[in-house]
C-alpha positions in Angstrom: -7.6 -12.8 11.6 -9.2 -9.4 12.0 -9.4 -9.9 15.8 -5.6 -10.5 15.8 -5.2 -7.2 13.8 -7.3 -5.3 16.3 -5.2 -6.7 19.2 -1.7 -6.6 17.5 -1.9 -4.2 14.6 -2.6 -0.6 14.1 -4.7 1.5 11.8 -3.0 3.0 8.7 -4.6 6.1 7.2 -6.6 5.1 4.2 -9.2 7.8 3.7 -8.2 8.5 0.2 -9.4 5.1 -0.8 -13.0 5.5 0.5 -15.4 4.9 -0.9 -13.5 2.0 -2.4 -13.4 2.1 -6.2 -11.9 -1.3 -7.1 -10.9 -0.2 -10.6 -8.8 2.6 -8.9 -6.7 0.1 -7.0 -5.3 -1.4 -10.2 -4.4 2.1 -11.5 -2.6 2.8 -8.2 -0.7 -0.5 -8.7 0.3 0.6 -12.2 1.5 3.9 -11.0 3.5 2.4 -8.2 5.0 -0.2 -10.6 6.0 2.7 -12.9 7.9 4.2 -9.9 9.6 0.8 -9.4 7.5 -0.4 -6.4 6.1 -3.7 -7.5 6.8 -6.1 -4.6 3.2 -5.7 -3.4 -0.2 -4.8 -5.0 -2.8 -2.6 -3.5 -5.5 -4.5 -5.4 -4.9 -7.5 -3.2 -5.8 -5.6 0.0 -9.4 -5.3 -1.0 -12.0 -8.1 -0.8 -11.1 -11.7 -0.7 -8.2 -11.5 -3.2 -5.4 -11.6 -0.7 -4.5 -15.1 0.6 -2.1 -13.6 3.0 1.0 -14.0 0.8 1.0 -10.7 -0.9 1.7 -8.2 1.9 3.8 -10.4 4.2 6.5 -8.8 6.3 9.1 -10.0 3.8 7.3 -8.5 0.8 6.6 -5.3 2.6 10.4 -5.1 3.5 11.2 -5.6 -0.2 8.6 -3.0 -1.2 10.2 -0.6 1.3 13.6 -1.1 -0.4 12.0 -0.3 -3.7 10.1 2.7 -2.2 13.4 4.2 -1.0 14.3 4.9 -4.6 11.2 7.0 -5.2 12.1 10.6 -4.7 9.7 13.4 -3.8 10.3 14.9 -7.2 9.0 11.7 -8.9 5.9 11.7 -6.8 5.4 15.4 -7.6 5.5 14.5 -11.3 2.2 12.5 -10.9 -0.3 14.8 -12.6 -3.5 13.5 -11.0 -3.7 14.9 -7.4 -5.9 11.9 -6.3 -3.3 9.5 -7.7 -0.5 11.4 -6.1 -2.3 11.3 -2.7 -3.0 7.5 -3.1 0.6 6.7 -4.0 1.9 8.8 -1.1 -0.5 7.0 1.2 0.6 3.5 0.1 4.2 4.4 0.4 3.6 5.6 4.0 1.9 2.2 4.7 4.9 0.4 3.3 7.4 2.5 5.3 5.3 2.2 8.6 4.8 -1.6 8.3 8.4 -2.2 7.3 9.8 -0.2 10.2 7.9 -2.4 12.6 8.7 -5.7 10.8 5.0 -6.2 10.0 2.9 -7.1 7.0 -0.4 -5.6 6.0 -3.7 -7.4 6.2 -6.2 -5.4 4.1 -8.9 -2.7 4.0 -11.2 -2.8 7.0 -13.8 -0.2 8.0 
């Protein structure tokens, strides 16, 4: 699958997640869920947890609909700057993939 991504996909900025702290991904998911974005989970992008069903084009499209309700003011209310950056990054992944009709495969480096 990775070879298909290298041919057909594109890199989405993910520097704020490296080095990967797996416990952090769950916290990002909790924050996104609190903002109303729960169609996908960041935790499933790491390791072998994702069976390909979590970040499909359809689920990313639904997450994009949810993300549209998240205002810049709500993001600014996130106290932890690292969490704010992580949430902003994930929302940008969702918007980018949804605008192309794509899903997202996972963390590769």
